[in-house]
N, C-alpha and C positions, 0 to 999 in steps of 0.2 A: 436678650440678644442685642449685640452692638449695632451701631448705625450702619457699619459697613455691611454686616449681614442683612440688615433690613433692606438696604439699597439693592443688594443682589436679588432678593426675593421680589422686590418691586419691579426690577428690570425683567426678570424671567416671567412674572405674571403679565406685565405689559406686553412682552413679546408674544406670549401665548395667546392673549386676547386678540392681538393684532393678526396672528396667523389664522385663528378661528374666524375672525371677521373677514379676512381675505378669502379663505376657502368658501365661506358662505356666499360672498359676493360672486366669486368666480364660478362657484358651483351652479349658479342659476343664470349665468350669462354664457351663450355659445362662444367657443373659441374657434375662429376660422381655421381651416386646415391648410394654411399657407405652406407649411413645410414639415414641421416635426411630426404631427399626428399622421398626415398622409404618408410620409416616408416610412414611418413605423408600421402602418397598416400594410403597405406594399411589401415591406420586408417580411412581415409575418406570413403573408400569402405565398411569397416565393420560398420561404422556409418550409411551407407545407407542401411544396412540390410543383407550384405553377411555373411554367417556362417564361411567360411574359405576364405582367400585371400593370394595369393602369387604373388609378383612382383619381376622380375629379377633386373631391374635397372631403375632409373629416371635420365635423363640429362636435365638440364635447360639452355636455352639461352634467357636471359631476353628480348632482343629486337627482337628475332626471334621466340621463342616459346619453346616447350618442347618435349621430346621424352621419351616414356615409353616402356620398353621391357618385354616380357614374363609375361603378366597379366593372372592370373588364379583365378577365383572366383566360389564358389559353394553356392547354396541356397537350403536348405531343406524346403519343403512346409508343409508336414504333417507327421504323424506317419505311413502312409500307404506305404511309400517308394517313394513318389512323390517328385521331385525336378529337378534342372537343373544346368548345369555347363556352364560358358561362359569364353572364353579365346581369347587372341590376342597375336600374336608374336611381333607386334610393333604398337604403336600409336604415330603419330606425329601431333602436333597442332602448326600451324604457327600463331603467334600473338605477340602483345606487352603484356607481362605478367603483367606488372605494370598497364597498361591501362585496361586489362581484369579484374584484381583484383578490380580496382576501380569501373568498371561497374557492376561486380558481387555483390559488396557490396549493391547495391540498387535493386538486383533481386535475392533473395535467396529462393523464394518459391519452386523452383524445388528440393532443397535439405534442406528444413527447418528441424530443429531439431525434431527427433522423427519420421520422415517419413521413412517407410520401402520401399525404392525404388525397391529393389530386389523382394519383394513380389508383388508390383504393376506391375512390369514387367511381372510377371507370370499371374496375375489375370486380369489385364486390360492394356495390352501392348500398345495399340494405344493411349489411353488417356495419358499414361506416355510419349510416344514418342512425343506427342504434347507439353507437358510441357518441355521436355528436348531439343527438337529441337528449341522450342520457346526461351528457355533460351540461347541456343548457338547462335541463330540468332540475339538475342538482344545484345549480347556482341560484339559490333562493332569492338573492337580491334582484334577479332578472324577473320583471313583471310582464313584459310584453315585447314581442318581436313582430315587426311589420316590414314586408318587402314589397316594392313596387317596380313595375317594368322589368320583370325578371325574364330571362331567356336562356335557353340551352341549345346548342347546336352541335351535333356529332358529325364528324368527317370520317368517311370510310374510303380508303384507297384514294385519298385526295379529293373525293367528291362529297357534296352535302348528303347527309343521311337523316336519321331521326332528329326532329327539332321541336322545341317548345318555345312559344313567344307570347308576350303580353300577359305574363302570369303575375298574380298578386297573392301574397300569403300573410295572414294575420293570426298570430298565436299568442295566447295569454296563459298565465300560470293557472293550473287546475289541480290543486292539491300540492302535496309535498314534492313529488317527483314526476309530474306530468304536465304536458302542455296541450291545449286544445284551441280550436279556432276554425277558420275558413280558408279555403284555397280557391282561387279563380284562375282558369287557364284560357287565354284568348284563343290559342290555336296549338294543337299538338299533331304533328304529322309523322306517320310511319309509312314511308314510301311503299307502294304496291299493295298496301293493306288497308290503311284507314287515315282519315283526317277528322279530328275531333275539334269542335269549336264551342266557345262560350261554356266551358265546363265549370260548374259550381259544385263544391263538395265540402262537407264538414270533416274536420280532421282532429284526431286525438292521438297523442303519441307519448311514449316514454322510452326507456332504454330497452324494453322488451317487446312492445307491440305497437304497431301502427294501424289505425282504423280510419277508413274513408267511408263515410256514410251519407245517405241522402244525396248522392251524386246525380246531377242532371246536366245535360248538354245536348249538342247537336252533332250528328255524324252523317254527312252527305244528305242533308235535308231531313233526316229522320231524328226522332227523339231518343236520347240515350238516358237510361237510368242504371245506377250501379251502386254496389256496396261491396267492400272488401276489407278483410282484416289479415294482417301479415305478422308472422313471428320474425322479428328483426334479427334475433340471434341465430336462427337457423335458415333464414331466407325462404320460409315456407308459407304458403297460404293457409290460414286457419279457416277462413270462409270467404266466399266470393260469388257474386252473381251480377249479371249484366243483362239488360233488356233493351233492344233497339226496335222501335216501331216506326213504320213508314219510311224506311231508308229508300232514297231515290236511286234506282239502279243506273239511270242515265248519268247522274252526277258521279256515282261510284266508278263507272266505266271510264269517264273522262278524267277523274281525279287520280286514278291508280294506274292507268295505262293497261287495264285488264286484258284487252285484246283488240285487234283491229275490228272495225264494225261497231255496232251499237246495241245497247240493251235499254229497254224501257219497262217500267213496272215498279211495284212497291214491295219491299221485303220486311218481314218481321223476324227477328232473331232473338232467341233467349238462350242463355248459357249459364251453367253453374260449375265453378271450379271444384275439383276434388280437394278435400281437406288433406293437407300435407303435400300438395303439389308444389314443386319448385317455382319460384317467381322468376322464370326466364321464359321468353317466348318459345324457344326451341325445346323446352322441357315441360311446358305447361300441360296439365292434364285437366280436362273438363268434358262436359257433355251438354247437349242442347238440341234445339229444334229450329229449323229455318223454314219459313213459308213465304213464297212469292206469289203475288196475285197480278192478273192482267199483264202477263209478261209478253213482250215482243222482242224477238231476237232477229237481228238483221246483219248479214254479211260478216259474221264472226269468222276467224281463221278456220275454225272447225267446219263451217258451212261452205267455205271456199275450197275445201280439200277435193282432189280430183275424183275420189270415189263417190263423194256426194253429188258432184256435178254430173257424173256418169249416170247416176240414178235419176236425178232431175234437178235442173237449175231452180225450179220453183221452191226447193227446200231452203233457199237462201233468205227467205222471209217466213218466219214461223211465229204463231201466236199460241199462248197457253193461258187458260183461265186460272190454273193453279199449278205450282210446282212445290212439292213439300218433301222434307226428309229430316230424319234424326241424325245426329252426328256425335262423334267423340273427338276430342283433340288430344293428340299425343305425338311425340316425336317430331314436332313442327309440322303436323299435318291435320287436316280435317278428314276424318275417316267416316265414310257413309256406308251403313249397312244396306240402306235402300233409299233412293230418291225417286219419286214418282211424279210424272208430269202429265197433264191432261190438256190436249189441244185440239183444234178443229181438224188439222191434217195429221198430226202425229201425237200418239200417246207413247210414253216410254217408262222404263224402269232401269235404274243404273245403280251399281254398287262399286265401291273402290275408295280411292283417296285423292285429295287435292292438297298439295304442299303450300306452305306460306311463300315459297319461292316461285310459284306458278307452275310447277311440275304436276302431272296428274297421271292416274292410272284408273280406268273405269271399264267395267264389264257392262256393256250397253245392250239393251233389248228394246227395239222400237216396233210400234204397230201403226201402219199407215191406214188412213180411212178408205172406205170402199170407193168413194168418188175419186179420190186421188189416184188410187191404184188403177182404176178403169182408164185413166188417161195415159198410163205408162206404156211404152213399147212392149210387145208380147214377150220378148226375151227377158226383159226386166221383170215383168209380172211373174214369169215362170220361176224366177230366182227367189221369190218371196214365199214364205209359208202361209198358206191360206188360213184365214181365221173364220170363226162362226159368223161374223158380221160381213164376210166377204171382203175383208181388207187383206193386208199383207204384213207378215211379221218377218223381222230379220234380227240378226245378232252380230255384234262386232266388239272389238276391244280398242279403247282409245287411250293413247299414251303420249309422251312428249311434253309439250307445254301448251298453254293457251295460244301463244303466238305461233308455235310450230307444232301443231298436233299431228300424230300419226294414227291412222285408222286401219286396223286389220280386220277385214270382213271374215266372218266365220266360214269355215270350209263348206258347211251345209248349203250356203247361199250359192256357191259355184256348182256344187253337185246338182242342185235343183235346176240351175240354169242350163247346164250341159244336158241333163236328163230330159228337160223339157224341149230343148233344141232337137235332139235326136227323135224324141217322140213325135214332134211335129213333122220332122223330115220324112219319117217312114209311115205316115198316115196313108 
């Protein structure tokens, strides 16, 4: 080989060694997100369907991974004021970025051109989660994902709706195509239904199945335990159970706007989802049992109804040692075959349904105690069916909502009242 050829090889070798040294140096030093990386990340999120995006900074460490700070994205769904906002204070991905880029080059379906990922997240979140987790799990250079200060807020008709705040997620590689780790949720609010706080749960996920196990948290002062497994491809529950013990009804009433007036007492609720049930609140199918102890009910809208006040204003404060009933969940409703309550003034049995939207329909049968009946006006006493314990029984149908209930007294009550009136008249 001549000298000219030798010098070419020397230059190429020197340049190659220089580039390797530069990559090794830069690969372990964070590059501040002054412009290029941040703009690129914002462009990617907008390309995925976000209407507005803001990113504080992006730092890249080629052999270690990347860090993104203060991500905030908003998606408008329609002209009715529906949409949502998602944000994270920090996201860390531990991986070999060059290796991840090479692997991602052959697996682009999750982010293919023209795909509105943000709309899919709203309309079919579980199917999308399967795609995204599957893509992440298939990127073998990705070793760990950590999110901090995560929040999600839905807007319905221009008003705040379901929200999640103070969440943290840590996932690490678990085999060839799976990730596992932990999730913490500071607060999750479903208006008129529940507020869950300080939820810790173990998480395992791949492109087919999501498992949340050993879940524990707080709901209105009660202890929450839960386990659930979901088929991501079909958006169906494979198995699921939840147990709430010691739920504070006073906090529940105040936190959900359940009804005017007040409740006090402790509730234990256990529920098990049907296998194959859709993962949507309005389509969920489950069955369970609810037990309330030491219940005090005061001035609920139901107790302020005119027909109750005509019977006796003393019914605006009631105490029950226990109220218990089995239920099924279907069609966005709690369906009760029978709820039974035992109190010092009133015992009752009721059957019907209560909707997640506050609507209700119940066939109610109550039995008033002997001492209470003895203090009622004679015409009212005559309207009640006498019991073996010398109390009084009545039937009615309750409908409407908890805020505006309607009570239809059974015809037999009026028949007895009229019959008793004429019987006394012609004595």
